N, C-alpha and C positions, 0 to 999 in steps of 0.2 A: 303313777306312770311308769311303765317298763320300756324303756328304749334297747333296741338291738344297733349297734352301730358297726358298719361294715367298711374294711378298707380292701377293694377288689385289683388284683395288678394281673398282669398278661398271663399267669399260671398260678394264682395265689388268691385266698382269700383270707383275711383277718377279721377276727370280731370280738365285741365285747358287749356283755348285756349288763344295762345299769338299772338298779332302782331307782328313780329319781325322788323318791321320798326323803332318803337318807343319801344320795350320791354314791352307794354302794357299788361295786362290782361282784354281781351275781353269777356270772361266767365267761369265760374268755379261752380264746384258743385262734386256730387256724388252721387252712388246708393248703398242702404245698404241692408242687407239680402235677398242677391238672391239665389233662389233656396228655399225659405223658407217663410211662411205666413206673410202676410204684409210688403212685398218689397216696397221701395219708392226710390224717387229721390228727393235730396236736392240740391238747386241751389242759388246761391247770384245773386240778379239782379244788374242790372247797379247802381241803386240809392244806394246799400247797404242791401236793404230787401233781408229776407229770403223767399223762397218760396218750399213748399213739395208739390211734385205730389206722389200720391199712384199708383202704378202699377204692376201688376204681371209679375216678372222679374224669368223664371225658369232657366237661364243659361245665361253665358256671353255672347254668339252671341246675344241674344235678348238685355242685356243692351247695349251693346255698340250701338246697333240699334235704341234703346231708346233714349242714349244720341245724336246720328247724328240727330234723329227726332225733340230733343229741339233746338238744334244748330242751326236748320233750320227753326224752327217754325216761322211765321209771327209776333206773339206778344213777345215772349220770348228768340227767336234766335238772334244770334249775325251773323249769316252767310246768304247769300242768297241761296245758293245752297253749297255741299260739294267740289264742283269744286274750290272753292276757297282755300281749304286745302291745304298746298305744303309739308307736311310731316307729320307722327306721331310717337312720341317719345314714349317709356315704360320705366317705372323705373323696373329692373329686378334685382333680389336679389343677387342670388350667381352664380356668373361666373367660381369659382375655380381656377386653374391657367392658364386658357385657355385665358381671357381677362383682357388687362391692361388699356383699353381705350372704349370708345362709338364706336359701330360699327354697320353698316347697316346691317339688319337682314335678310340674306340670305338664303336658305335653308341650305347649309353647317355651318352657324353659329348657326342656331335653334338645328340642329343636336348635335353640341357641347355643345349647351346650356343644351338640354335635357340630355345628358351624366352627368350632375352636378345635375340633381334630387336628387340623393340619399344625396348629401349634404345639400339639403334643401328642403326636400319633401312636406312641406306646402305651400313654398312661389313660388318656380320654376314652379311646373304644373298650378298653378295659374296664374303666368305672360304670361305662353303659350298661356293660354285661350285668354287673351286678344289680344295677336298677331294674333292668330288664327281668332278669331272674325273678327278683322280690314280687315284681308284677304280675308275674305268669303263676306264682305260688299264692300271692296274699293281694288280688287286685285291687282291694277296698282300702288298704292300709296307706295311711299318709307315709311319705318319702321326703325328708329334706338333704340338700346337697350344702356340704361345708367346702369351701373353696380353696386350694392352696395359694391363690393369687389375689384373694379379695384384700384381704388387709393392707396390700402394697398399692390399692386403687389411690391412695389420699398423696402418695409421692407429688411432687411439685414437676412441671414440665422439665427444668431443667436437670433434675435427678432421671428422670427417666428416658429422656430423648437421646439419641445417638447422634455422634457427628458426622451425619449421612445426609445424603442428598432426602429433602423432606418428604418426595414422592415415596419413597419406600414405607414411611409410616403410613402415608394416605393411601396407598393401594395394597400395602400387605402386613400393615400393623407391627411393622418393626422397630420394635421399643424395649425398653426394661420393663419386666414384669415382675419379675421376684416369685419366690417358693418360700415352702415352709412357713406361710403366713399365719397357718392354724398354731403352729408351735410360739414362733414370734409373739403372736398376740397374747397366748398363755401366759408366756415368760413374763414379758413385760407387766401384764397386771398381776400376776402372782409376786414378781420383785416389787411392786408398788404396796402391795399388801403387807408385806415382810417388813417392809420400811416404814409402814405406819402412815403412808402418804396416798394421795389421789394419783390416778395414772395422768391427770391433767397437769399435776404440779412437777413432772418428772421429766429428766431428758435421757435416755439409758441406751446403752449398747447391747443387744440381746443377742444369744450365740445358740445355734442349732448345731449340734456335734453328734457326728454319727458315721453311718456310710456315704451319706451327702450331707455335706454341711455349709452353712450360711450364716453370715450377721447380718444384722439389720439395726439402722439409727432409729430411735423410738421418741420422737418429741411430742407432749403432751397426750400421750396415748395413740398416738400416728405414726405409722412409717412414713419417714420422709426419705429414706435412702435403703438399699440393701445392696449385698454384695453378688447377688445372682441377677441374670439378665432377662435376655431373650429367651433362653432356655436355661436348664439347671445347669448346664456344662460351662456356662459363662462366668468369668471374673468369680469363682468360689475359691474358699480355701481348698488344698488340696486334700482328699480324702482317699479311703481305700477303695471306693469306685468311681472316684471322679478326679482328673488328673490336673484340675484347674486350669488356669489361663495363661498361655503362653505368651512369651515376646515371640516376636517373627523372628528376630534374629537366634531364637534358640537354635533354631532349624536351617541347617545349610543349603543355599539354595539347588545346589546339586545333588542334595541328598545321600552325600558320599557317606557319612557317618551313621547312617541309619538305613534299616531295612525292615521289613513290613514283618509282622512273625508270621510262622508258617504253622497252623494249628496241627498239621499233620506229621510234624517232626517227630522221629522218634524218641528224642528228647525233647520235651518241650515244658518249660522252656529249657536252654542248654544248660548245664551244670554251672558256664562260668559266669551265667547270667543270673543267680541268686540273689545277688544284693547289688544295686547298680545306684549310684546319686542321680538325681534328676535335678537342673533346675528350672524352675517355674518362676513367673513372673505377673502380677497383676497390677491393677492402676495403682494400688496402695505400697506394696513393697515388693521386694525380691528374697528370696529364700532358696534355701537348698533341702531337698527332701531325701529321705532313703524310704525307699520301697521294698521292703520283703515280699516276693511274688508268693502268692498262695498256689500252689499246683500239687497234682496227683496223676492218678492215671486218666485215660482218656474218657472215663465213663463219668469224670467229674465235670461236667460241661459249665456248671455255674462259675465254678473257680477259673475256669478258662475265659467265660465270658468276661469275668471280673478284668482278668489279666490284659484282654484284648482291649476293653474299656478305657482301662488306665496307661496302657501302653500303645497305641496306636501304630507308633514308631519305635523302635529299639536301637541299642548301638548293637555293631556288629561285634 
């Protein structure tokens, strides 16, 4: 069986094609800047070389269609026809309390997933766009959703409940959910295999390190606590895209030492603000972190957005 895996973001689609007979990767790549000028597909050829193909991709259905076209291209493709595909898997970000495992994406499942949009308004709608795009092009192919939050549904209540009025949880489902679950599950299982142990025999700390980072306590193959909370911004290690969790006393009550960044400044960020030490704190430790801002001209919106995400407030 050949399985196509899609990871759909608000303006990107990443993909990998697997041959499940030997778990080999047949093709991989991604589309960037969907709905924006200069959209393109970047792919890795079988010999390891990279190839970039510029193409106008106004929305996700056209993006998935273009990926299908590349996969079946006589020169660049890995498939003779789309009939070789046995299933499509999707990375789904937030399943709330509704999903504790991967599921076949039926209309009922998609309705329940859509109900979680308020918990991940930037990610879940983009995930749904990918599912709908595949459905429009290959209506009969099975699609499976793998949820970032599912692995953490084994956390006990004392780990996921906040010290807030219980009605917040009952009414709005405010609790610790945890993220990067697919990564933590894989890493903990691979660690057990490399140690020659069964997952049930081990207590591990797994680390997901990247632009977004998190750590998870895994006991007997199950998540029992994790650093991320209600959203991916909560109580996580500081990273390039996320500022971690602040102690309320880090920010003066009158805001006298901080000001909001103005993205329309002629010099953004100003020259004297290239290296700024920031103090962050979370429930486990306090640390100092030196963030070197990545900046460029006004056209580099992605870097500007990273800067805004990491520094909602900045020193004058």
